[in-house]
C-alpha positions as a printed NumPy array, in Angstrom:
array([[-45.538, -34.393, 115.735],
       [-44.172, -30.982, 116.766],
       [-40.896, -32.67 , 117.731],
       [-40.673, -34.341, 114.325],
       [-41.408, -31.038, 112.561],
       [-38.724, -29.237, 114.56 ],
       [-36.214, -31.977, 113.712],
       [-36.969, -31.668, 109.993],
       [-36.662, -27.91 , 110.184],
       [-33.28 , -28.194, 111.881],
       [-32.081, -30.656, 109.233],
       [-33.262, -28.338, 106.453],
       [-31.462, -25.391, 107.999],
       [-28.264, -27.413, 108.473],
       [-28.061, -28.18 , 104.75 ],
       [-25.565, -26.025, 102.774],
       [-27.117, -23.175, 100.887],
       [-27.07 , -23.59 ,  97.066],
       [-26.059, -19.976,  96.527],
       [-22.629, -20.209,  98.238],
       [-21.96 , -23.454,  96.341],
       [-22.661, -21.766,  92.996],
       [-20.5  , -18.833,  94.054],
       [-17.61 , -21.163,  94.88 ],
       [-17.936, -22.875,  91.507],
       [-17.955, -19.541,  89.674],
       [-14.871, -18.397,  91.594],
       [-13.073, -21.642,  90.736],
       [-13.982, -21.232,  87.07 ],
       [-12.754, -17.621,  87.169],
       [ -9.451, -18.737,  88.688],
       [ -9.023, -21.383,  85.977],
       [ -9.674, -18.822,  83.246],
       [ -7.307, -16.326,  84.83 ],
       [ -4.599, -18.993,  85.082],
       [ -5.151, -19.923,  81.42 ],
       [ -4.873, -16.28 ,  80.311],
       [ -1.721, -15.755,  82.373],
       [ -0.14 , -18.938,  81.015],
       [ -1.063, -17.977,  77.435],
       [  0.448, -14.49 ,  77.834],
       [  3.582, -15.974,  79.383],
       [  3.938, -18.542,  76.586],
       [  3.389, -15.823,  73.966],
       [  6.015, -13.604,  75.591],
       [  8.511, -16.491,  75.688],
       [  7.792, -17.3  ,  72.034],
       [  8.274, -13.672,  70.979],
       [ 11.512, -13.478,  72.969],
       [ 12.745, -16.655,  71.299],
       [ 11.837, -15.322,  67.854],
       [ 13.643, -12.067,  68.597],
       [ 16.788, -13.809,  69.79 ],
       [ 16.768, -16.248,  66.867],
       [ 15.753, -13.757,  64.164],
       [ 19.03 , -14.088,  62.243],
       [ 18.92 , -17.882,  62.363],
       [ 15.313, -17.876,  61.164],
       [ 16.196, -15.586,  58.261],
       [ 19.091, -17.886,  57.327],
       [ 16.719, -20.86 ,  57.409],
       [ 14.361, -18.919,  55.154],
       [ 17.29 , -18.355,  52.791],
       [ 17.832, -22.117,  52.934],
       [ 14.2  , -22.595,  51.951],
       [ 14.808, -20.33 ,  48.925],
       [ 17.871, -22.375,  47.994],
       [ 15.9  , -25.598,  48.384],
       [ 13.191, -24.232,  46.109],
       [ 15.825, -23.457,  43.471],
       [ 17.249, -26.973,  43.75 ],
       [ 13.782, -28.506,  43.467],
       [ 13.095, -26.434,  40.349],
       [ 16.418, -27.461,  38.791],
       [ 15.769, -31.116,  39.642],
       [ 12.328, -30.992,  38.03 ],
       [ 13.779, -29.389,  34.894],
       [ 16.573, -31.956,  34.811],
       [ 14.062, -34.803,  35.015],
       [ 11.955, -33.364,  32.205],
       [ 14.902, -32.558,  29.942],
       [ 16.837, -35.809,  30.33 ],
       [ 13.876, -38.104,  31.134],
       [ 15.268, -39.28 ,  34.469],
       [ 12.54 , -41.111,  36.378],
       [ 14.187, -41.417,  39.776],
       [ 14.127, -38.096,  41.573],
       [ 16.975, -39.035,  43.913],
       [ 19.291, -39.71 ,  40.982],
       [ 18.3  , -36.458,  39.284],
       [ 18.881, -34.513,  42.51 ],
       [ 22.333, -36.081,  42.98 ],
       [ 23.28 , -35.236,  39.385],
       [ 22.096, -31.635,  39.836],
       [ 24.232, -31.31 ,  42.98 ],
       [ 27.242, -32.751,  41.145],
       [ 26.787, -30.342,  38.242],
       [ 26.442, -27.357,  40.607],
       [ 29.527, -28.354,  42.615],
       [ 31.542, -28.979,  39.442],
       [ 30.528, -25.622,  37.985],
       [ 31.379, -23.811,  41.218],
       [ 34.751, -25.551,  41.498],
       [ 35.581, -24.777,  37.86 ],
       [ 34.611, -21.145,  38.313],
       [ 36.779, -20.788,  41.416],
       [ 39.724, -22.514,  39.756],
       [ 39.499, -20.547,  36.508],
       [ 38.34 , -17.131,  37.679],
       [ 38.94 , -17.129,  41.416],
       [ 42.436, -15.562,  41.445],
       [ 41.478, -12.912,  38.89 ],
       [ 38.296, -12.045,  40.811],
       [ 40.268, -11.632,  44.037],
       [ 42.773,  -9.479,  42.197],
       [ 40.004,  -7.323,  40.745],
       [ 38.376,  -6.925,  44.152],
       [ 41.72 ,  -5.755,  45.552],
       [ 42.161,  -3.397,  42.615],
       [ 38.63 ,  -2.124,  43.155],
       [ 39.417,  -1.252,  46.774],
       [ 42.553,   0.657,  45.775],
       [ 40.901,   2.357,  42.806],
       [ 37.915,   3.514,  44.845],
       [ 40.166,   5.065,  47.488],
       [ 42.171,   6.809,  44.751],
       [ 38.97 ,   7.867,  43.009],
       [ 37.733,   9.559,  46.175],
       [ 40.96 ,  11.569,  46.411],
       [ 40.823,  12.555,  42.74 ],
       [ 37.199,  13.554,  43.045],
       [ 38.093,  15.676,  46.049],
       [ 40.827,  17.411,  44.028],
       [ 38.4  ,  18.114,  41.193],
       [ 35.846,  19.569,  43.582],
       [ 38.492,  21.843,  45.093],
       [ 38.83 ,  23.566,  41.726],
       [ 35.251,  24.927,  41.885],
       [ 33.573,  27.203,  44.375],
       [ 30.519,  25.02 ,  44.791],
       [ 32.808,  22.033,  45.186],
       [ 34.677,  23.689,  48.04 ],
       [ 31.342,  24.46 ,  49.71 ],
       [ 30.32 ,  20.796,  49.41 ],
       [ 33.655,  19.652,  50.855],
       [ 33.372,  22.121,  53.723],
       [ 30.   ,  20.686,  54.727],
       [ 30.93 ,  17.014,  54.353],
       [ 33.567,  14.681,  55.73 ],
       [ 37.185,  15.02 ,  54.738],
       [ 38.322,  12.993,  51.729],
       [ 40.836,  11.105,  53.822],
       [ 38.07 ,  10.099,  56.198],
       [ 35.905,   8.911,  53.296],
       [ 38.819,   7.002,  51.823],
       [ 39.659,   5.369,  55.131],
       [ 35.991,   4.482,  55.7  ],
       [ 35.693,   2.864,  52.284],
       [ 38.961,   1.023,  52.752],
       [ 37.865,  -0.214,  56.163],
       [ 34.535,  -1.419,  54.766],
       [ 36.262,  -3.251,  51.933],
       [ 39.428,  -4.522,  53.555],
       [ 39.657,  -3.461,  57.189],
       [ 41.383,  -6.133,  59.261],
       [ 38.924,  -6.43 ,  62.113],
       [ 35.792,  -5.839,  60.085],
       [ 36.961,  -8.04 ,  57.221],
       [ 37.727, -10.981,  59.501],
       [ 34.374, -10.767,  61.255],
       [ 32.475, -10.197,  58.005],
       [ 34.266, -13.034,  56.245],
       [ 33.741, -15.481,  59.119],
       [ 30.063, -14.613,  59.534],
       [ 29.471, -14.747,  55.782],
       [ 31.135, -18.163,  55.45 ],
       [ 29.177, -19.526,  58.416],
       [ 25.928, -18.13 ,  57.039],
       [ 26.556, -19.54 ,  53.566],
       [ 27.423, -22.922,  55.049],
       [ 24.204, -22.994,  57.073],
       [ 22.13 , -21.903,  54.07 ],
       [ 23.766, -24.524,  51.833],
       [ 23.222, -27.373,  54.287],
       [ 19.618, -26.342,  54.93 ],
       [ 18.953, -26.061,  51.199],
       [ 20.337, -29.526,  50.472],
       [ 18.464, -31.17 ,  53.341],
       [ 15.144, -29.513,  52.479],
       [ 15.465, -30.203,  48.752],
       [ 16.523, -33.836,  49.233],
       [ 13.325, -34.904,  51.053],
       [ 10.691, -32.161,  50.882],
       [  7.818, -34.62 ,  51.355],
       [  9.267, -35.828,  54.65 ],
       [  9.117, -32.351,  56.204],
       [  5.666, -31.694,  54.751],
       [  4.334, -34.91 ,  56.256],
       [  5.783, -33.938,  59.623],
       [  4.107, -30.543,  59.379],
       [  0.761, -32.168,  58.585],
       [  1.003, -34.43 ,  61.638],
       [  1.72 , -31.493,  63.946],
       [ -1.196, -29.387,  62.712],
       [ -4.792, -30.052,  63.8  ],
       [ -6.925, -31.839,  61.233],
       [ -9.343, -28.921,  60.727],
       [ -6.564, -26.406,  59.991],
       [ -4.543, -28.582,  57.58 ],
       [ -6.347, -27.542,  54.355],
       [ -5.938, -23.834,  55.103],
       [ -2.241, -24.189,  55.995],
       [ -1.529, -26.306,  52.9  ],
       [ -3.328, -23.764,  50.718],
       [ -1.249, -20.933,  52.192],
       [  1.954, -22.919,  51.764],
       [  1.197, -23.762,  48.134],
       [  0.27 , -20.172,  47.295],
       [  3.41 , -18.807,  49.002],
       [  5.586, -21.323,  47.147],
       [  4.051, -20.394,  43.799],
       [  4.53 , -16.694,  44.429],
       [  8.114, -17.183,  45.603],
       [  8.918, -19.382,  42.596],
       [  7.534, -16.751,  40.233],
       [  9.457, -13.999,  42.017],
       [ 12.693, -15.985,  41.734],
       [ 12.134, -16.368,  38.006],
       [ 11.526, -12.63 ,  37.699],
       [ 14.621, -11.832,  39.695],
       [ 16.776, -14.202,  37.622],
       [ 15.681, -12.416,  34.434],
       [ 16.299,  -9.033,  36.046],
       [ 19.755,  -9.932,  37.374],
       [ 20.914, -11.374,  34.059],
       [ 19.634,  -8.356,  32.144],
       [ 21.18 ,  -5.777,  34.452],
       [ 24.513,  -7.589,  34.658],
       [ 24.891,  -7.898,  30.894],
       [ 23.674,  -4.359,  30.191],
       [ 25.928,  -2.727,  32.8  ],
       [ 28.987,  -4.719,  31.726],
       [ 28.566,  -3.814,  28.053],
       [ 27.931,  -0.164,  28.857],
       [ 30.94 ,   0.211,  31.142],
       [ 33.133,  -1.517,  28.569],
       [ 31.976,   0.971,  25.94 ],
       [ 32.606,   3.875,  28.308],
       [ 36.016,   2.374,  29.206],
       [ 35.355,   2.461,  32.931],
       [ 37.944,   0.435,  34.891],
       [ 36.923,  -3.034,  36.121],
       [ 33.771,  -3.131,  34.006],
       [ 33.293,  -6.901,  34.42 ],
       [ 33.548,  -6.796,  38.201],
       [ 31.183,  -3.837,  38.403],
       [ 28.707,  -5.681,  36.16 ],
       [ 28.766,  -8.741,  38.411],
       [ 28.282,  -6.519,  41.475],
       [ 25.323,  -4.792,  39.79 ],
       [ 23.773,  -8.169,  38.906],
       [ 24.131,  -9.516,  42.449],
       [ 22.806,  -6.344,  44.081],
       [ 19.763,  -6.41 ,  41.79 ],
       [ 18.518,  -9.194,  44.088],
       [ 17.794,  -6.377,  46.559],
       [ 14.994,  -4.201,  45.123],
       [ 15.118,  -0.407,  45.428],
       [ 18.369,  -0.202,  47.404],
       [ 20.396,  -2.578,  45.22 ],
       [ 20.408,  -0.214,  42.236],
       [ 21.815,   2.62 ,  44.366],
       [ 24.443,   0.445,  46.027],
       [ 25.622,  -0.945,  42.692],
       [ 25.977,   2.538,  41.202],
       [ 28.248,   3.968,  43.933],
       [ 31.533,   2.164,  43.068],
       [ 31.005,   2.612,  39.323],
       [ 30.266,   6.318,  39.782],
       [ 33.371,   6.864,  41.908],
       [ 35.615,   5.211,  39.328],
       [ 33.959,   7.052,  36.428],
       [ 34.005,  10.502,  38.057],
       [ 37.664,   9.983,  38.922],
       [ 38.408,   9.709,  35.192],
       [ 36.304,  12.713,  34.167],
       [ 33.009,  14.366,  35.177],
       [ 31.586,  13.71 ,  31.703],
       [ 32.281,   9.979,  32.017],
       [ 30.702,   9.995,  35.436],
       [ 27.53 ,  11.6  ,  34.1  ],
       [ 27.454,   9.112,  31.217],
       [ 27.801,   6.246,  33.71 ],
       [ 24.921,   7.658,  35.741],
       [ 22.792,   7.929,  32.601],
       [ 23.687,   4.362,  31.601],
       [ 22.662,   2.956,  35.011],
       [ 19.379,   4.87 ,  34.874],
       [ 18.706,   3.604,  31.352],
       [ 19.521,   0.015,  32.352],
       [ 17.121,  -0.014,  35.298],
       [ 14.469,   1.866,  33.315],
       [ 14.568,  -0.677,  30.492],
       [ 14.568,  -3.595,  32.925],
       [ 11.659,  -2.283,  34.98 ],
       [  9.453,  -0.918,  32.195],
       [ 10.167,  -3.02 ,  29.107],
       [ 11.843,  -6.347,  29.845],
       [  9.916,  -7.258,  32.981],
       [  6.443,  -6.286,  31.632],
       [  7.074,  -8.358,  28.494],
       [  7.365, -11.465,  30.684],
       [  4.641, -10.357,  33.106],
       [  2.513, -13.451,  32.501],
       [  5.173, -15.776,  33.849],
       [  6.761, -13.709,  36.589],
       [  5.629, -11.842,  39.67 ],
       [  6.183,  -8.181,  40.399],
       [  5.999,  -6.916,  43.97 ],
       [  4.541,  -3.533,  44.932],
       [  7.586,  -1.221,  45.334],
       [  6.151,   0.722,  48.28 ],
       [  5.306,  -2.459,  50.199],
       [  8.74 ,  -3.926,  49.468],
       [ 10.453,  -0.751,  50.659],
       [  8.406,  -0.721,  53.863],
       [  9.343,  -4.337,  54.61 ],
       [ 12.996,  -3.539,  53.854],
       [ 13.027,  -0.649,  56.314],
       [ 11.314,  -2.765,  58.967],
       [ 13.697,  -5.707,  58.582],
       [ 16.701,  -3.372,  58.378],
       [ 15.924,  -2.203,  61.914],
       [ 15.351,  -5.784,  63.064],
       [ 18.063,  -7.852,  61.35 ],
       [ 20.333,  -5.397,  59.521],
       [ 21.723,  -6.206,  56.089],
       [ 20.394,  -9.774,  56.155],
       [ 16.875,  -8.5  ,  56.641],
       [ 17.246,  -6.026,  53.768],
       [ 18.496,  -8.79 ,  51.453],
       [ 15.594, -11.131,  52.281],
       [ 12.842,  -8.517,  52.503],
       [ 11.657,  -9.005,  48.905],
       [ 11.219, -12.82 ,  49.051],
       [  9.492, -12.448,  52.419],
       [  7.134,  -9.934,  50.826],
       [  6.428, -12.423,  48.035],
       [  5.613, -15.108,  50.605],
       [  3.302, -12.766,  52.513],
       [  1.473, -11.803,  49.315],
       [  1.017, -15.483,  48.474],
       [ -0.453, -16.17 ,  51.911],
       [ -2.791, -13.171,  51.626],
       [ -3.986, -14.37 ,  48.22 ],
       [ -4.712, -17.793,  49.7  ],
       [ -6.627, -16.42 ,  52.692],
       [ -8.677, -13.784,  50.889],
       [-11.506, -14.927,  48.619],
       [-11.144, -14.323,  44.876],
       [-12.601, -11.078,  43.563],
       [-14.877, -12.942,  41.168],
       [-16.644, -14.661,  44.067],
       [-17.833, -11.296,  45.44 ],
       [-20.131, -10.687,  42.461],
       [-23.553, -12.397,  42.61 ],
       [-23.193, -13.772,  39.106],
       [-20.12 , -15.818,  39.997],
       [-20.708, -18.726,  42.35 ],
       [-17.957, -21.097,  41.258],
       [-16.916, -24.235,  43.134],
       [-13.704, -24.495,  45.115],
       [-11.756, -25.848,  42.141],
       [-12.583, -22.76 ,  40.107],
       [-11.521, -20.59 ,  43.036],
       [ -8.196, -22.361,  43.154],
       [ -7.735, -21.824,  39.425],
       [ -8.535, -18.134,  39.792],
       [ -5.975, -17.994,  42.605],
       [ -3.331, -19.494,  40.362],
       [ -4.086, -17.047,  37.57 ],
       [ -2.005, -14.07 ,  38.827],
       [  1.121, -16.174,  39.194],
       [  2.084, -18.827,  36.699],
       [  4.569, -21.415,  37.926],
       [  7.633, -21.935,  35.846]])
């Protein structure tokens, strides 16, 4: 019996201790977690590096999404106006009408527009020299000239920006390539939007699909409403500036009106950029005409922002100016002029996503416990689709 007891005791002692086994398992689990964290950080860093390198391409694709949204809106209106049942036929007819209108505009007004742009470059350079001569006649003007760049330098800088050989070639090539990419992306996205949406649904996990679809729908509604608001604003500013400059007899009033309408797409900064060439041409004629031009631009943007836009406030979206300016400054440092141009629609998309993620204000009060359908209707209330 003692021999048997000693043998059992030796066998019991030879067994592995449970504590080292648990320690090994915990160390293995810690290593797996550490490897997962390192891999996640590495993947996140690679993704951020890819986004940074492809920021311009992504912004161009976003511009293509805006173009596709415009084509989808035009196709829907075409179907409702002309009672076309097949969407593919309506989309093809809309593309044909757009291409025909663009070709007719280039054929009829293309040479004159190019001539006016060339005249604008020459007139602005001459206006800078005349303005310099007028400032030389006053003491305060000579002080301003002494503390700023020489007029020849300003003239050469403006001429280089408008028609410099190297800069013009690069700017023209990059602009044409960007417009081509945006056009192709817009046509592809607008031709089969359901195909890309179905692909997005298959990629996403099943539990996150409702939230992503809600964010996408809200962002699309907000962007559609913002585009409608911007179309009204651009048309109003273009017509108002053209008529005013014609009455003031400022040279190239039509071209300056078109420039003002196009730059209105850029909030905050667009109004200042559109005023600079008109002010130079007006001040070159006389200081009084320059002041009248300044007053006319201020009146145009005041009427557009405080009368015309609020009258249509139920059908359009207005973005917070401070938030839009902050996004413009951020994207200007990231993507330059392209970021500034697309900052406002990106802000509209972000606001739509925030509205979809945050609960409605009515649901925070105890008296309002509406179902999900009522919440969706309250979400749609701030922005009415066109």
